[in-house]
C-alpha positions as CSV (number, residue, x, y, z in Angstrom):
1,R,-8.1,-14.6,-4.2
2,A,-5.4,-11.9,-4.8
3,G,-3.0,-10.9,-2.1
4,E,-1.6,-7.4,-2.0
5,Y,-2.4,-5.1,-5.0
6,S,-2.2,-1.6,-6.3
7,V,-3.6,0.6,-9.1
8,S,-1.9,2.8,-11.6
9,G,-2.4,6.6,-11.3
10,D,-4.5,6.7,-14.5
11,G,-6.8,3.9,-13.2
12,R,-6.2,1.6,-16.1
13,Y,-3.9,-1.1,-14.6
14,V,-4.1,-3.2,-11.4
15,I,-1.1,-5.1,-10.2
16,F,-1.6,-8.0,-7.8
17,E,0.1,-11.0,-6.2
18,T,-1.2,-14.5,-6.4
19,G,-0.1,-18.1,-6.0
20,L,-2.3,-19.1,-8.9
21,R,-0.8,-19.8,-12.3
22,M,-2.5,-17.4,-14.6
23,D,0.2,-17.3,-17.4
24,K,2.1,-19.9,-19.3
25,Q,5.4,-18.2,-18.2
26,D,4.5,-19.0,-14.5
27,V,6.2,-22.4,-14.0
28,D,6.9,-22.3,-10.3
29,N,4.8,-22.8,-7.2
30,G,5.6,-19.4,-5.7
31,T,3.7,-16.2,-5.5
32,D,4.0,-14.0,-8.6
33,I,3.0,-10.5,-9.7
34,Y,0.4,-9.9,-12.4
35,R,-0.9,-6.9,-14.2
36,W,-4.7,-6.6,-15.0
37,D,-5.6,-4.2,-17.8
38,L,-9.1,-3.0,-16.8
39,Q,-9.8,-1.6,-20.3
40,A,-8.7,-4.6,-22.3
41,G,-9.5,-7.2,-19.7
42,K,-6.1,-8.7,-20.2
43,I,-4.0,-10.3,-17.5
44,E,-0.2,-10.7,-17.9
45,M,2.6,-11.9,-15.7
46,V,5.0,-9.2,-14.4
47,S,7.5,-11.1,-12.3
48,V,9.4,-12.7,-15.1
49,V,13.0,-12.7,-13.8
50,T,16.2,-14.3,-15.0
51,N,18.3,-14.1,-11.9
52,G,18.7,-16.6,-9.0
53,S,15.5,-15.4,-7.4
54,R,13.2,-16.5,-10.3
55,N,11.6,-19.2,-8.2
56,A,11.3,-17.1,-5.0
57,A,8.0,-15.6,-3.8
58,C,7.2,-12.1,-5.1
59,S,5.4,-9.4,-3.2
60,K,5.2,-5.7,-2.3
61,A,4.5,-4.5,-5.9
62,D,4.2,-0.9,-6.9
63,I,3.3,0.7,-10.3
64,S,3.9,3.9,-12.1
65,A,1.1,6.3,-13.1
66,D,0.8,5.0,-16.7
67,G,1.3,1.3,-15.7
68,S,4.4,0.9,-17.7
69,I,6.9,0.4,-14.8
70,V,6.4,-2.1,-12.0
71,S,8.6,-2.7,-9.0
72,F,8.4,-5.6,-6.6
73,R,10.3,-7.7,-4.1
74,C,11.4,-11.1,-5.3
75,G,13.0,-13.3,-2.6
76,A,15.7,-11.2,-1.0
77,H,15.9,-8.8,-4.0
78,V,14.2,-5.7,-5.4
79,C,13.2,-5.9,-9.1
80,V,11.9,-3.5,-11.7
81,R,10.0,-4.4,-14.9
82,D,9.6,-2.1,-17.8
83,M,6.5,-3.7,-19.4
84,Q,7.9,-3.0,-22.9
85,K,10.7,-5.5,-22.1
86,P,10.3,-9.3,-21.7
87,V,11.9,-9.7,-18.2
88,A,12.4,-7.7,-15.0
89,E,15.7,-6.3,-13.9
90,C,17.0,-7.4,-10.5
91,I,18.2,-4.0,-9.1
92,T,19.9,-5.3,-6.1
93,E,22.1,-7.7,-8.1
94,R,23.6,-5.0,-10.2
95,K,27.3,-4.8,-9.5
96,D,27.3,-1.0,-9.4
97,L,24.5,-1.0,-6.8
98,S,25.4,-4.0,-4.7
99,K,28.6,-2.3,-3.7
100,S,26.5,0.4,-1.9
101,L,24.4,-2.1,0.1
102,P,25.2,-3.2,3.6
103,V,27.9,-5.8,3.1
104,N,26.9,-8.0,6.1
105,D,23.4,-8.7,4.7
106,R,22.2,-7.7,1.3
107,V,18.5,-8.5,1.8
108,A,16.3,-5.8,0.3
109,G,12.6,-4.9,0.2
110,L,9.9,-2.3,0.6
111,P,10.2,-1.0,-3.0
112,S,8.2,2.2,-3.7
113,L,8.0,4.0,-7.1
114,S,7.3,7.7,-8.0
115,E,4.4,8.3,-10.3
116,D,6.6,8.8,-13.4
117,G,8.6,5.6,-12.6
118,R,11.9,7.5,-12.5
119,W,12.6,7.2,-8.8
120,L,12.7,3.9,-6.9
121,A,13.0,3.9,-3.1
122,F,13.8,0.7,-1.3
123,A,15.3,-0.6,2.0
124,A,18.2,-2.9,2.5
125,G,20.1,-4.8,5.1
126,V,18.2,-6.8,7.7
127,D,19.5,-6.9,11.3
128,Y,18.4,-10.3,12.5
129,N,19.2,-9.2,16.1
130,I,16.2,-6.8,16.0
131,R,14.0,-8.7,13.6
132,E,10.5,-9.4,15.1
133,A,8.8,-12.5,13.8
134,D,5.3,-10.9,14.3
135,Y,6.1,-7.9,12.2
136,G,8.6,-9.1,9.6
137,D,11.9,-7.6,8.5
138,R,13.4,-4.4,9.9
139,F,15.8,-2.8,7.5
140,K,18.9,-0.8,8.3
141,S,19.2,1.6,5.4
142,I,17.0,3.4,2.8
143,F,18.2,3.9,-0.8
144,L,16.9,6.0,-3.6
145,L,17.6,5.0,-7.2
146,D,17.3,7.5,-10.1
147,R,16.4,5.1,-12.9
148,S,17.2,7.7,-15.6
149,T,20.9,8.1,-14.5
150,G,21.5,4.9,-12.5
151,E,22.6,6.9,-9.5
152,C,21.8,5.3,-6.2
153,R,22.0,7.2,-2.9
154,D,21.8,6.1,0.7
155,L,19.3,8.5,2.3
156,T,20.1,7.3,5.8
157,G,23.6,8.8,5.7
158,K,25.5,5.9,7.1
159,K,25.0,2.1,7.2
160,D,23.5,-0.1,9.8
161,V,21.8,2.6,11.8
162,G,18.1,2.1,11.2
163,A,15.2,-0.2,11.9
164,F,12.8,0.7,9.1
165,E,9.4,-1.0,8.8
166,K,7.6,0.9,6.1
167,I,8.6,3.4,3.4
168,V,6.3,5.2,1.0
169,L,7.7,7.4,-1.7
170,S,5.5,10.4,-2.7
171,G,4.2,10.4,-6.2
172,Q,6.3,13.4,-7.1
173,G,9.4,11.7,-5.7
174,N,10.2,14.6,-3.4
175,A,9.8,12.9,0.0
176,L,9.5,9.6,1.8
177,I,7.1,8.9,4.7
178,V,8.8,6.3,6.9
179,E,7.7,4.2,9.9
180,A,10.6,2.9,12.0
181,A,11.4,1.5,15.4
182,E,11.5,4.3,18.0
183,G,14.9,5.8,18.3
184,T,15.8,5.4,14.6
185,F,15.3,9.1,13.9
186,S,14.7,10.6,17.4
187,K,17.6,8.7,19.1
188,T,15.4,8.4,22.2
189,N,14.0,5.3,23.8
190,M,16.1,3.1,21.5
191,G,15.4,-0.6,22.0
192,S,11.8,0.0,22.9
193,H,9.0,-1.8,21.1
194,D,7.4,1.5,20.1
195,Y,7.4,3.2,16.7
196,E,7.9,6.6,15.2
197,L,7.0,8.4,11.9
198,A,9.1,10.8,9.9
199,V,9.2,12.5,6.5
200,V,12.6,12.3,4.8
201,S,13.6,14.8,2.1
202,V,14.8,13.2,-1.1
203,A,16.9,16.2,-1.9
204,D,19.2,16.0,1.1
205,G,18.1,13.1,3.3
206,T,17.1,15.3,6.2
207,H,14.0,14.3,8.2
208,V,11.2,15.9,10.2
209,M,9.4,13.9,12.9
210,I,5.7,13.3,12.6
211,P,3.9,13.0,15.9
212,F,1.1,10.4,16.2
213,P,-2.4,11.7,16.7
214,A,-2.3,10.3,20.3
215,P,0.9,9.3,22.3
216,D,-0.4,5.7,23.0
217,M,-0.8,5.0,19.3
218,K,3.0,4.5,18.8
219,G,2.9,1.2,20.6
220,L,1.7,-0.8,17.6
221,P,2.9,-0.9,14.0
222,L,0.8,0.7,11.3
223,Q,-1.0,-1.8,9.0
224,K,-1.2,0.9,6.3
225,L,0.5,4.2,5.5
226,S,-0.5,6.3,2.5
227,V,0.6,9.7,1.2
228,S,-0.5,12.2,-1.4
229,D,1.7,12.9,-4.5
230,D,3.1,16.1,-3.0
231,A,3.6,14.5,0.5
232,R,1.3,17.1,2.0
233,F,-1.3,14.6,3.3
234,V,-0.6,11.4,5.2
235,A,-3.3,8.9,6.2
236,I,-2.9,6.2,8.8
237,E,-5.1,3.8,10.9
238,G,-4.8,4.4,14.6
239,K,-4.8,1.2,16.6
240,R,-5.4,3.0,19.9
241,P,-7.9,3.8,21.4
242,S,-10.2,1.0,20.3
243,P,-11.9,0.8,17.9
244,T,-9.4,1.5,15.2
245,Q,-10.0,4.8,13.4
246,I,-8.6,6.6,10.3
247,F,-6.7,9.8,10.7
248,L,-5.5,12.3,8.0
249,L,-2.6,14.6,8.5
250,D,-2.2,18.0,6.8
251,R,1.6,18.4,7.2
252,P,1.8,22.2,6.8
253,T,-0.5,22.7,9.7
254,G,0.5,19.7,11.7
255,N,-3.1,18.9,12.3
256,W,-4.5,15.3,12.4
257,K,-8.2,14.9,11.6
258,L,-10.4,11.9,12.4
259,I,-12.1,11.0,9.2
260,S,-13.8,7.7,10.1
261,C,-16.8,9.4,11.6
262,G,-20.4,10.1,10.8
263,A,-22.2,13.3,9.9
264,G,-22.3,14.5,13.5
265,G,-18.6,14.0,14.0
266,Q,-19.1,10.8,16.1
267,A,-16.2,8.3,15.6
268,G,-16.9,5.0,13.9
269,N,-18.4,2.5,16.4
270,M,-16.4,-0.4,15.0
271,D,-12.9,-0.8,13.4
272,S,-11.8,1.1,10.3
273,A,-8.7,0.2,8.3
274,S,-6.6,0.4,5.2
275,P,-6.6,4.1,4.3
276,A,-5.5,5.1,0.8
277,V,-5.0,8.8,-0.3
278,A,-5.7,9.7,-3.9
279,G,-2.5,11.2,-5.4
280,T,-4.2,14.6,-6.0
281,A,-5.4,14.5,-2.3
282,N,-9.0,15.1,-3.2
283,C,-10.2,12.0,-1.3
284,V,-9.3,9.1,0.9
285,V,-10.7,5.6,0.8
286,F,-10.8,3.1,3.6
287,N,-12.8,0.1,4.8
288,S,-14.9,0.0,7.9
289,A,-17.2,-2.3,9.9
290,A,-18.8,0.8,11.6
291,R,-22.5,1.1,11.3
292,N,-22.8,4.9,12.0
293,L,-20.8,6.4,9.1
294,V,-23.7,6.7,6.6
295,P,-27.5,6.2,7.0
296,E,-27.5,3.4,4.3
297,V,-25.5,1.0,6.5
298,N,-26.9,-0.4,9.7
299,A,-26.1,-4.1,9.4
300,A,-23.1,-6.3,10.1
301,G,-20.4,-6.4,7.4
302,R,-17.5,-4.3,6.2
303,Q,-17.8,-1.7,3.5
304,I,-15.6,0.6,1.4
305,Y,-16.0,4.4,2.1
306,M,-14.7,7.5,0.4
307,Y,-13.9,10.7,2.4
308,G,-13.9,14.0,0.5
309,V,-11.1,16.1,1.7
310,A,-12.7,19.4,0.5
311,D,-16.2,18.9,1.8
312,G,-15.5,16.4,4.7
313,K,-18.3,14.1,3.6
314,I,-18.2,10.3,3.6
315,R,-19.8,8.3,0.8
316,I,-20.2,4.6,0.6
317,V,-18.6,2.8,-2.4
318,T,-19.8,-0.8,-1.9
319,K,-23.5,-0.4,-1.1
320,P,-24.8,-4.1,-1.2
321,L,-27.9,-5.0,-3.1
322,P,-31.0,-5.1,-0.9
323,G,-31.2,-8.1,1.4
324,K,-27.4,-8.9,1.0
325,E,-26.0,-6.5,3.6
326,T,-25.2,-9.0,6.4
327,C,-22.8,-11.1,4.2
328,S,-21.0,-8.1,2.7
329,F,-17.2,-8.0,3.4
330,S,-15.2,-5.5,1.4
331,E,-11.7,-4.5,2.4
332,K,-8.2,-3.2,1.4
333,P,-9.1,-0.4,-1.0
334,V,-6.5,1.3,-3.2
335,I,-7.3,4.3,-5.4
336,S,-6.1,5.9,-8.7
337,R,-4.4,9.3,-8.7
338,D,-7.6,11.4,-9.4
339,G,-9.9,9.1,-7.3
340,S,-11.8,7.9,-10.3
341,V,-11.0,4.2,-9.9
342,I,-11.1,2.2,-6.7
343,V,-9.8,-1.4,-6.4
344,F,-10.7,-3.6,-3.4
345,S,-11.3,-7.2,-2.2
346,S,-14.9,-8.1,-1.7
347,N,-17.6,-10.7,-1.5
348,A,-20.4,-8.2,-1.6
349,S,-23.4,-8.6,-3.9
350,L,-22.8,-5.6,-6.2
351,P,-24.6,-4.4,-9.3
352,D,-23.6,-6.0,-12.6
353,L,-21.5,-8.7,-10.9
354,P,-22.2,-12.5,-10.5
355,E,-23.1,-13.6,-7.0
356,P,-20.0,-14.6,-4.9
357,E,-19.6,-18.1,-3.6
358,I,-19.9,-17.8,0.2
359,R,-19.5,-20.8,2.4
360,E,-22.4,-21.1,4.9
361,N,-20.0,-21.3,7.9
362,S,-17.7,-18.5,6.7
363,P,-19.5,-15.2,5.9
364,A,-16.2,-13.6,4.9
365,S,-15.4,-16.2,2.3
366,G,-15.9,-15.7,-1.5
367,Q,-13.5,-12.7,-1.7
368,R,-12.8,-11.4,-5.2
369,L,-10.6,-8.6,-6.6
370,C,-13.0,-5.9,-7.7
371,A,-12.7,-2.5,-9.3
372,F,-15.2,0.4,-9.4
373,S,-15.0,3.3,-11.9
374,Y,-16.7,6.6,-11.1
375,R,-16.4,7.5,-14.8
376,T,-18.7,4.6,-15.9
377,G,-20.4,3.8,-12.7
378,K,-19.6,0.1,-13.3
379,Y,-18.0,-2.6,-11.2
380,A,-15.6,-5.2,-12.6
381,I,-14.0,-8.4,-11.1
382,L,-10.8,-10.1,-11.9
383,G,-11.4,-12.7,-14.5
384,G,-15.0,-11.6,-15.0
């Protein structure tokens, strides 16, 4: 079963993390990053590194639109692999860049690439005094690397001031959407256990606060944060009120819209999660256990849905075969730039795929990494 994963903007490549050894270059027991070519059916190892982190666990991978550039976290470092080259470069070990990182702690993470692979955003410097074991590292600073010139800038202005949890660079590389501990940007309620959202300009590092859809939603961290290429649309999952819902923000208007709802506008009657906005912002995908989003689903399980931004309609992506609805668990969708390819984890009985191996006492078992192409109308599974 693959861990976290992403899909290239053109829909051809999928990058994923796994502890399985799927390449002869994989000689350690850690988690590594692989690239799956959906056209050729080829799988190759990405996280081939030569620095001291080569045996460390790799995670948080991102990929350029054409699949040629991949960024990832390897141990305490951020690495970038040009797939035309045999090994990845450890960005945060470069002497010219390490001088800019917080000197008291040079741990880095949260890498995020622009669609053309030129811009790489990442966070650095973990403050262990504010680290929360439940939620992982909180980083102090955000950096932006121009891979074409080698210039690296600190977008937070000065060191050791932030508590950043998530950063997502827009596809055009013009803005960052950031989740941070409350007070990082607003300078209010500092030290609380709440969160805040902001959009940070790449040009000058200035920020604009993004209010949550409801005030009580800031009390829990977001599991997923997604943004369109131009940073106009932002999708999140709202943990409060229960059940969890999916919201889409149109930044120029400041309006949040509930999108995990049925034809009559009624909110989903069970949890929805993992929103992903297509780069062109024509659609949003998410998974949901709700049974009132489309007429075709009225049984237990979890399905992948697509919301059309223009028409406001919801369509099901993972409609199980007849009689297989109750053991259908699909989750964590990601989507290509134009919305033509959707990648997700699933044990659903889907057309053209072999039956999953589901344990009798565990209906959510048998998960496989799957892809669906709207161009061909076909499903594919990793290794299938």
